[in-house]
C-alpha positions in Angstrom: -18.3 -17.1 1.5 -18.6 -17.5 5.5 -19.3 -13.4 5.9 -23.0 -12.0 6.8 -22.8 -9.2 4.0 -20.5 -7.7 1.0 -20.5 -4.0 -0.1 -20.6 -4.2 -3.9 -21.6 -0.3 -4.3 -18.3 1.4 -3.7 -16.3 4.5 -4.7 -12.8 5.0 -4.0 -10.9 7.8 -4.6 -11.0 7.0 -8.2 -14.4 8.7 -8.3 -12.7 11.9 -8.7 -13.1 14.6 -5.8 -15.7 12.4 -4.6 -14.9 9.1 -3.4 -12.5 10.0 0.1 -11.9 6.0 0.6 -8.0 4.9 -0.6 -8.1 1.7 -2.1 -5.2 -0.2 -0.1 -6.8 1.1 3.5 -10.3 0.4 1.9 -9.7 -3.2 1.1 -7.6 -3.7 4.3 -10.3 -2.6 6.6 -13.0 -4.5 4.8 -10.7 -8.2 5.5 -10.0 -6.8 9.1 -14.1 -6.4 9.2 -13.7 -10.3 8.2 -15.4 -9.6 4.8 -14.7 -12.1 2.2 -15.2 -9.8 -1.2 -15.4 -6.4 -1.9 -16.4 -4.3 -5.0 -15.0 -1.0 -6.7 -18.1 0.6 -8.4 -16.4 4.3 -9.1 -18.3 7.0 -11.2 -18.1 6.6 -14.7 -14.6 5.1 -14.6 -12.5 2.3 -14.3 -9.4 3.9 -13.3 -9.0 1.8 -10.3 -9.5 -1.5 -11.5 -6.4 -3.4 -11.4 -4.8 -1.6 -8.6 -8.1 -2.7 -6.4 -7.5 -6.2 -8.3 -3.7 -6.3 -6.8 -5.2 -4.8 -3.5 -7.6 -7.7 -3.3 -5.1 -10.4 -4.0 -2.6 -8.9 -1.1 -4.9 -8.8 1.6 -6.7 -12.1 0.7 -10.2 -11.3 -0.4 -12.0 -11.6 -3.7 -12.2 -8.0 -5.8 -15.4 -7.6 -7.6 -14.7 -5.4 -10.5 -17.7 -3.0 -11.6 -18.4 0.4 -12.4 -21.7 2.9 -11.7 -22.3 4.1 -15.1 -24.1 6.7 -16.0 -27.5 6.0 -18.5 -28.8 8.8 -20.8 -32.6 9.7 -20.3 -32.8 8.5 -24.1 -30.2 7.4 -26.4 -26.1 8.5 -26.1 -26.2 10.5 -28.9 -28.6 12.8 -27.8 -27.4 15.9 -26.7 -30.5 18.5 -26.0 -29.9 20.7 -23.3 -32.2 20.8 -20.3 -33.2 17.1 -21.4 -30.2 15.4 -21.7 -28.0 16.9 -19.3 -29.5 14.9 -16.8 -28.3 11.0 -16.2 -29.2 8.3 -14.1 -27.2 5.8 -12.2 -26.6 1.8 -12.8 -24.4 -0.4 -10.7 -22.9 -3.0 -13.1 -20.8 -5.7 -11.8 -18.4 -8.0 -13.7 -19.7 -11.8 -13.2 -16.7 -13.3 -15.3 -14.4 -12.6 -17.9 -16.5 -12.0 -21.0 -18.5 -9.6 -18.2 -15.2 -7.9 -17.8 -14.9 -7.2 -21.7 -18.2 -5.9 -21.5 -17.5 -3.6 -18.8 -14.4 -2.3 -20.8 -16.6 -1.8 -23.7 -19.3 -0.1 -22.1 -17.1 2.4 -20.1 -15.1 3.1 -23.1 -18.1 4.0 -25.1 -19.7 5.7 -22.7 -16.7 8.3 -23.2 -16.1 8.0 -26.7 -19.6 8.4 -28.3 -21.6 9.3 -25.1 -20.3 12.0 -23.2 -22.5 14.9 -22.6 -21.5 16.8 -18.9 -20.8 12.7 -18.1 -20.1 9.3 -20.2 -23.4 7.7 -20.9 -24.8 4.2 -21.8 -27.9 3.9 -23.2 -30.6 0.7 -23.5 -28.7 -0.4 -26.6 -25.1 -0.3 -25.6 -26.2 -2.5 -22.5 -28.1 -4.7 -24.5 -25.6 -5.5 -26.7 -23.2 -6.0 -23.9 -24.9 -7.0 -21.4 -23.6 -10.7 -21.2 -21.6 -11.8 -17.9 -22.5 -8.6 -16.3 -25.0 -8.0 -13.0 -26.9 -4.8 -12.7 -27.8 -3.2 -9.9 -30.9 -0.2 -10.2 -28.0 2.2 -8.2 -28.9 4.9 -5.1 -31.7 7.3 -5.4 -30.0 9.0 -8.4 -31.0 5.8 -10.3 -34.0 5.7 -12.9 -36.3 3.8 -10.8 -35.7 5.2 -7.4 -35.9 8.5 -9.1 -39.2 7.6 -10.8 -40.6 5.9 -7.4 -39.9 8.9 -5.5 -41.8 11.5 -8.0 -44.7 8.8 -7.5 -44.6 7.7 -11.2 -44.9 4.0 -10.5 -46.4 2.8 -13.2 -43.1 4.3 -15.4 -41.1 3.0 -12.9 -42.4 -0.3 -13.4 -42.0 -0.2 -16.7 -38.2 1.0 -16.9 -37.6 -2.1 -14.2 -38.8 -4.3 -16.7 -36.5 -3.0 -19.7 -33.7 -3.7 -17.5 -35.0 -7.2 -16.2 -35.2 -7.8 -20.1 -32.0 -7.0 -20.8 -30.0 -8.9 -17.6 -32.7 -11.4 -17.2 -31.7 -12.8 -13.8 -29.2 -10.8 -13.3 -30.6 -8.0 -12.4 -31.6 -6.7 -8.8 -33.3 -3.6 -7.4 -31.2 -2.2 -5.0 -32.2 -1.1 -1.3 -30.4 1.6 0.7 -30.4 3.1 4.1 -28.5 6.4 4.9 -31.4 7.6 7.4 -32.7 9.8 4.3 -36.2 10.9 3.9 -36.2 10.0 0.2 -35.6 6.4 1.0 -38.4 5.9 3.7 -40.2 6.3 0.7 -38.9 4.7 -2.0 -37.5 1.6 0.0 -41.3 0.2 0.3 -42.1 0.9 -3.1 -38.9 -0.7 -4.1 -40.2 -3.9 -2.2 -43.3 -3.7 -3.5 -42.0 -3.9 -6.9 -39.6 -6.4 -6.5 -42.8 -8.7 -5.4 -45.0 -7.7 -8.2 -42.1 -8.3 -10.9 -40.3 -11.1 -9.5 -37.1 -9.3 -9.3 -34.2 -9.9 -6.3 -33.1 -7.1 -4.0 -30.0 -6.8 -2.7 -28.6 -4.4 -0.1 -25.8 -1.9 -0.4 -24.5 1.5 1.4 -23.1 3.5 -1.5 -20.0 4.0 0.3 -17.5 6.7 -0.1 -15.0 6.8 2.6 -14.3 4.2 5.3 -15.1 5.3 8.6 -17.9 7.2 9.4 -15.5 10.2 11.2 -14.4 10.4 7.7 -17.4 12.1 6.7 -15.7 15.7 6.8 -12.8 14.8 4.5 -15.5 13.7 1.8 -17.5 16.8 2.5 -14.1 19.2 1.9 -13.5 16.8 -1.2 -17.1 17.7 -2.5 -16.8 21.4 -1.6 -13.2 21.2 -3.8 -15.1 19.6 -6.7 -18.0 22.3 -6.7 -16.1 25.3 -5.9 -17.9 26.1 -2.8 -16.9 26.6 0.9 -18.5 24.0 3.9 -20.2 27.2 5.0 -22.2 27.9 1.8 -25.9 27.8 1.8 -26.4 26.8 -1.6 -24.4 23.9 -2.2 -26.3 21.2 -4.2 -24.3 18.5 -3.8 -23.5 17.5 -0.6 -24.2 14.3 1.9 -27.0 15.2 4.1 -25.5 12.4 6.7 -22.9 10.8 7.8 -23.8 7.1 6.9 -21.9 6.3 3.5 -18.9 4.4 5.0 -17.8 0.9 5.6 -20.5 -0.5 7.6 -19.9 -3.7 9.2 -22.2 -6.9 8.8 -23.7 -6.4 11.8 -24.6 -2.6 11.4 -25.9 -3.7 7.7 -28.2 -6.4 9.7 -29.9 -3.2 12.0 -30.6 -1.5 8.7 -32.1 -4.2 6.7 -32.4 -7.5 9.4 -36.6 -8.0 8.8 -35.3 -8.6 5.0 -32.3 -11.1 5.5 -32.7 -11.9 2.0 -31.6 -8.6 0.6 -28.2 -9.3 2.8 -28.2 -13.0 1.8 -28.1 -11.6 -1.6 -24.7 -9.5 -1.7 -23.0 -13.3 -0.6 -24.4 -14.7 -3.4 -23.5 -12.2 -5.9 -20.2 -12.1 -4.8 -19.9 -16.1 -4.7 -21.0 -15.4 -8.5 -18.4 -12.8 -9.6 -15.3 -14.3 -10.3 -12.8 -12.1 -12.7 -9.3 -13.1 -13.0 -6.7 -10.7 -14.4 -3.8 -12.0 -16.5 -0.4 -10.3 -15.4 1.8 -12.9 -17.6 1.0 -12.6 -21.7 2.3 -9.9 -23.5 -0.2 -8.7 -26.3 2.2 -6.8 -28.8 1.4 -5.5 -31.9 2.2 -7.2 -35.2 5.0 -5.7 -37.1 4.3 -6.4 -40.9 7.3 -8.2 -42.2 8.2 -9.4 -45.7 7.2 -12.2 -47.0 8.5 -15.6 -46.1 10.4 -13.7 -43.0 9.5 -13.9 -39.3 9.4 -10.9 -36.9 13.0 -12.6 -35.5 15.0 -13.1 -39.1 13.7 -10.0 -40.2 15.0 -8.3 -37.3 18.3 -10.3 -37.6 18.2 -9.4 -41.4 18.5 -5.2 -40.3 20.7 -5.5 -37.8 23.3 -7.2 -39.9 22.5 -4.6 -42.3 23.1 -2.0 -39.9 26.2 -3.4 -38.6 27.7 -3.0 -42.0 26.9 0.6 -42.1 27.6 1.5 -38.6 31.4 0.2 -38.3 34.0 0.3 -41.1 35.4 -3.0 -39.8 33.7 -5.6 -37.9 35.1 -7.1 -35.3 34.6 -10.5 -33.4 33.8 -8.4 -30.8 31.2 -6.6 -32.2 29.3 -9.8 -33.8 29.3 -11.3 -30.4 27.6 -8.7 -28.6 25.2 -8.1 -31.5 24.5 -12.0 -31.6 24.2 -12.0 -27.7 21.8 -9.3 -28.0 19.7 -10.7 -30.7 19.4 -13.9 -29.0 17.9 -12.2 -25.9 15.4 -10.0 -27.5 14.2 -13.3 -29.6 13.9 -15.7 -26.4 12.0 -12.6 -24.6 10.0 -12.3 -27.4 10.9 -8.6 -28.2 11.7 -8.9 -31.7 8.4 -6.9 -32.8 8.9 -4.0 -30.7 12.5 -3.3 -31.8 10.9 -3.9 -35.4 8.0 -1.0 -34.4 10.4 1.5 -32.6 13.0 1.2 -35.5 10.0 1.9 -38.4 8.9 5.0 -36.5 12.2 6.6 -35.7 13.3 5.9 -39.4 10.2 7.6 -40.5 10.8 10.6 -38.5 13.7 10.9 -40.0 12.6 10.4 -43.6 10.3 13.4 -42.8 13.1 15.4 -41.7 11.5 15.7 -38.0 14.7 16.0 -35.7 14.8 13.1 -33.6 17.1 12.7 -30.3 20.3 10.6 -30.1 18.9 8.0 -27.4 18.6 8.5 -23.7 18.1 6.0 -20.8 18.8 2.6 -20.8 18.4 2.2 -24.0 21.6 3.8 -25.0 23.6 0.4 -23.5 21.8 -1.5 -26.8 23.8 -2.4 -29.6 21.1 -3.3 -31.4 19.3 -0.1 -31.0 22.2 1.8 -32.4 22.7 -0.7 -35.5 19.3 -0.1 -36.3 19.5 3.9 -35.7 17.1 3.8 -32.7 20.2 5.5 -31.2 23.3 6.9 -32.2 25.6 6.5 -29.8 27.8 3.6 -29.8 27.5 1.2 -26.8 30.9 -0.5 -27.3 32.8 2.8 -27.2 31.3 3.8 -23.9 30.9 0.5 -22.4 27.8 0.7 -22.0 25.7 -2.6 -20.4 23.1 -4.0 -22.2 21.8 -5.6 -19.0 20.9 -2.7 -17.4 18.2 -1.9 -20.6 17.1 -6.0 -21.0 17.5 -7.9 -18.3 17.6 -11.8 -19.7 17.5 -12.9 -15.6 14.0 -10.8 -15.6 11.3 -10.5 -18.1 10.1 -6.7 -18.3 9.2 -5.0 -21.3 12.2 -2.6 -23.0 12.0 1.1 -22.0 13.0 3.4 -25.0 12.4 6.9 -24.7 12.5 8.8 -27.6 12.9 12.2 -28.1 11.2 14.4 -31.2 11.1 18.0 -31.9 8.0 19.4 -30.0 6.5 21.2 -32.7 6.4 17.9 -34.6 5.5 15.0 -32.1 1.9 15.1 -33.4 3.0 14.2 -36.7 4.7 11.2 -35.2 1.7 9.8 -32.9 -0.4 10.6 -36.3 1.9 8.3 -38.3 1.1 5.0 -35.7 -2.3 6.0 -35.3 -2.7 5.2 -39.4 -0.1 2.2 -39.4 -1.9 0.4 -36.7 -5.4 1.8 -36.8 -7.2 4.3 -34.3 -8.9 1.6 -32.4 -5.1 0.1 -31.5 -3.6 3.3 -30.5 -4.1 5.7 -27.6 -2.4 7.8 -25.4 -1.6 7.3 -21.7 -3.5 8.7 -18.5 -1.8 10.1 -15.7 -3.4 11.7 -12.4 -2.4 15.3 -11.0 -3.0 14.5 -6.9 -3.0 16.6 -3.7 0.0 17.4 -2.8 1.4 18.7 0.4 1.0 22.7 -0.5 -1.7 22.5 -3.1 -3.8 20.2 -0.7 -3.4 23.3 2.3 -4.3 25.6 -0.5 -7.3 23.8 -1.7 -8.9 22.9 2.0 -7.8 26.3 3.3 -10.3 27.9 0.9 -12.9 25.2 1.4 -12.7 26.3 5.3 -13.1 29.6 4.6 -9.7 30.6 6.0 -8.0 33.9 4.7 -6.0 33.3 1.2 -3.0 34.9 3.1 -3.2 32.5 6.0 -3.8 30.0 3.8 -0.8 30.7 1.6 1.6 31.4 4.6 1.1 28.1 6.1 1.4 26.2 2.7 4.9 27.9 2.5 5.8 26.7 5.5 6.3 23.6 4.1 9.6 22.6 3.3 10.6 22.7 -0.7 11.4 19.0 -0.9 10.6 17.2 -4.1 7.2 14.5 -3.0 7.5 16.0 0.7 4.5 14.7 2.7 2.6 17.0 5.5 3.7 14.1 8.0 7.5 15.0 7.0 6.7 18.6 6.9 5.6 18.7 10.8 8.6 16.7 11.8 11.3 19.0 10.0 9.2 22.1 10.2 9.0 24.0 13.8 7.7 26.8 12.2 4.4 24.7 11.3 4.8 22.8 14.6 4.4 25.6 16.4 1.5 27.6 13.9 -0.4 24.4 14.5 0.3 24.4 17.9 -1.1 28.2 18.8 -4.3 27.9 16.1 -7.1 25.3 16.4 -7.8 26.6 12.9 -4.6 25.5 11.3 -4.4 22.4 13.0 -7.5 21.4 11.8 -6.0 22.6 8.2 -3.6 20.6 8.5 -5.3 17.3 9.5 -8.0 17.6 6.8 -5.1 17.8 4.4 -3.6 15.6 5.4 -6.5 13.3 4.9 -6.9 14.4 1.3 -3.2 14.7 0.3 -2.2 12.1 -2.3 -5.7 11.7 -3.8 -6.2 12.2 -7.4 -7.5 15.7 -8.3 -7.8 15.4 -11.9 -7.2 13.4 -15.0 -4.9 14.6 -17.9 -2.9 13.1 -20.7 1.0 11.9 -20.3 3.2 14.2 -21.7 5.0 11.1 -23.7 3.0 7.8 -23.0 1.7 6.2 -26.2 0.1 2.4 -26.4 -0.1 0.3 -29.3 -2.5 -2.7 -29.1 -2.2 -6.3 -31.0 -6.1 -5.5 -31.6 -8.7 -3.3 -30.7 -7.3 -1.5 -27.0 -10.9 -1.5 -25.0 -10.3 -5.6 -25.4 -7.8 -4.9 -22.9 -8.5 -1.4 -21.1 -10.7 1.5 -21.2 -10.8 4.4 -22.9 -11.9 7.9 -22.5 -11.1 11.5 -24.5 -8.9 13.8 -22.2 -9.4 17.0 -24.2 -9.0 16.0 -27.6 -7.0 13.1 -27.4 -8.3 9.5 -26.8 -6.5 8.3 -23.4 -6.4 4.8 -21.2 -7.6 5.2 -18.2 -4.8 3.1 -16.7 -1.8 4.6 -15.8 1.7 3.6 -17.9 2.7 1.3 -15.1 -0.7 0.0 -15.4 -0.2 -0.8 -19.0 2.6 -2.2 -18.7 1.5 -4.6 -16.3 -1.2 -6.1 -18.3 1.2 -6.8 -21.1 0.8 -3.6 -23.8 3.2 -1.8 -25.4 3.9 1.2 -24.0 6.1 3.8 -25.7 7.8 7.1 -24.2 7.3 9.8 -27.5 8.8 12.7 -25.9 8.5 16.1 -27.4 11.8 18.0 -26.7 11.9 21.8 -27.1 15.6 21.6 -27.3 15.5 19.7 -30.6 12.8 22.3 -32.0 15.5 25.1 -31.0 18.5 23.1 -32.6 17.0 22.6 -35.7 15.4 26.3 -35.8 19.2 27.2 -35.3 20.5 25.2 -38.1 18.2 26.6 -40.3 19.0 29.9 -39.4 22.6 29.1 -40.1 21.9 27.6 -43.3 19.8 30.6 -44.3 22.4 33.3 -43.6 25.5 31.6 -43.8 25.9 30.5 -47.5 29.2 28.2 -46.3 26.9 26.4 -43.7 24.6 25.2 -46.4 25.7 21.5 -45.7 25.8 21.8 -41.6 24.8 18.7 -39.9 24.6 18.1 -36.4 25.8 14.6 -36.4 29.0 15.6 -38.1 30.1 18.3 -35.3 32.8 16.6 -33.4 32.5 15.9 -29.9 35.8 17.1 -29.1 35.5 20.6 -30.2 38.0 22.6 -28.0 35.7 25.9 -28.4 33.0 24.2 -27.2 34.7 23.1 -24.1 35.8 26.5 -23.2 32.4 27.6 -23.1 31.0 24.8 -21.1 33.7 25.6 -18.7 33.0 29.2 -18.4 29.6 28.1 -17.5 27.6 29.4 -20.0 24.9 26.9 -20.8 21.7 28.6 -20.2 19.5 26.8 -22.7 21.7 24.2 -22.9 19.3 20.7 -22.3 20.6 19.7 -18.7 23.7 21.8 -18.2 21.5 25.1 -17.8 20.3 25.4 -13.7 22.4 27.5 -11.4 24.1 24.6 -9.8 25.2 22.6 -12.7 26.7 25.8 -14.2 28.8 26.5 -10.9 30.0 23.0 -11.5 30.9 23.4 -15.1 32.8 26.5 -14.0 34.6 24.3 -11.0 35.2 20.9 -13.2 36.1 22.7 -16.5 35.4 19.7 -18.5 37.7 19.1 -21.4 35.9 16.3 -23.3 32.9 14.2 -23.4 33.5 11.8 -20.3 33.7 15.0 -18.7 30.6 15.9 -18.7 28.9 12.3 -18.1 30.8 12.1 -14.9 29.8 15.7 -14.1 26.0 14.9 -14.9 25.9 11.6 -13.1 27.4 13.7 -9.9 24.7 16.2 -10.2 22.2 13.9 -8.9 20.1 14.0 -5.4 22.2 11.3 -4.3 25.6 12.1 -4.8 24.9 16.2 -3.9 23.3 14.9 -0.8 26.0 12.7 0.1 29.0 15.5 -0.2 30.6 13.6 -3.2 30.5 16.6 -5.4 32.7 18.5 -2.6 
């Protein structure tokens, strides 16, 4: 390592409503400062670990994967108010692959077992998962600095000894200097304690934003978190100085130059940390097949049986297409995936749970059709298999499955029972501060009148995904408001600084992941509401080779099922009504569609589409296909519809 300092304690945007450092600009800035490595240590979570790893790879610096965990004052199971609602900070860094696995386990169990206000670990968990981890004693909120600040030197010595017993030479006392009076008391005591216990020391800067001038943006972020305004005098959570940024090696030397070993130790730790994430291996769960069968042979058997059921006469073209698809699927190692999906759908149908006919590129697969995964014949409509699964590009298949909204949970419970609760989780998603919402959040924090803030927010054009920069380019009204009023200019500047930052975590509407074995061997978990979810988004889940499925709860299926039941209950002659047997060329249906009477009809109910239906007057399914394809942003914007 050639640089003189490495930041080992860094909070990104994934320290939600606390960190203002976006991952890619942070990594790029560290690279530009000549730093050979950088750590990510968000509060209690590993949301950004993979994004951070990839950014470091892109910009040529070593990623150090870590987390600033919360340590329970007693055990992770204790939840006594006024006693256990205070936690201590401890920084953990993965030294190697084993350490990374242990970090995943610690962070997951902190959420699943130890959550009380915050996700908490305890000494028992740390002892059990200590291998391959480097521990730093934390900021002023760490237990040892807290005790030292209170003058409880002997208790601090005892706690330091406990962590030394757990981590051995991998435990470091952490010193920081943000020009805080508390640190002027604590740091000399940390140096003395290190000498007494023969513990190494390391300097960090508890980074929460990239540049010093970003301190104001981070302050606004904290106010959003706590519901306060900048002017509030009783703010309990605020940073008293503007020193929590990506300092240069020279700046850190000015703070700790008299103790160069605390800077040198950052390089030694960075040198030791070596974690490589694998993006080339699939970790698909094993589907149980009958004795004497392999997933490949069993899939072929089921497909041939399904082909006989689907087609009265099997032509050479049908068999050739099926064999081609099976060869591609088997060569890519996805036989088990199709077995899992067909089993899930067939179980749902056996329980009379309404299942959709199929959507998206999966409708182009004959294998999916003969297995009953979809109900659309791809040969009849000349649909391409390669759009679903391209033999030239190894990517996971993506089959979106629609279920009755009311009974989707039954399907998820079936998956959990079949594969085990430790191998199944739903998938996290993040709500981010979009242009209008950022303006409203920031306006409240700055103490601007709500009516005025709302007026400015509404100046942002109603365009999906529009940024504030684009809004300022295209909205003269917004430009004029900013030019005339310094308060509005500041509102927009700060809002741009926070735009796109994650605001909260929630559960993805459809995503479900099934692991080959315990999921926490591959990714961190947490409880979001009442549901166990991944801490990685669906894109990251797929990148690390896990099976992601989209099980959508579709209200339209529920409404259709309810309608059938009402008809069967009130019309004796309709007892055998089957939606699958309704002809696709029913003239009365197309008359209704041509009149635009489609409110409540899935994908045909918007005012624009109803108008298009009245103009084009579809008379067959192919017309509806063309009409749906036309009503997309591209064709609409190009004038093709007119």
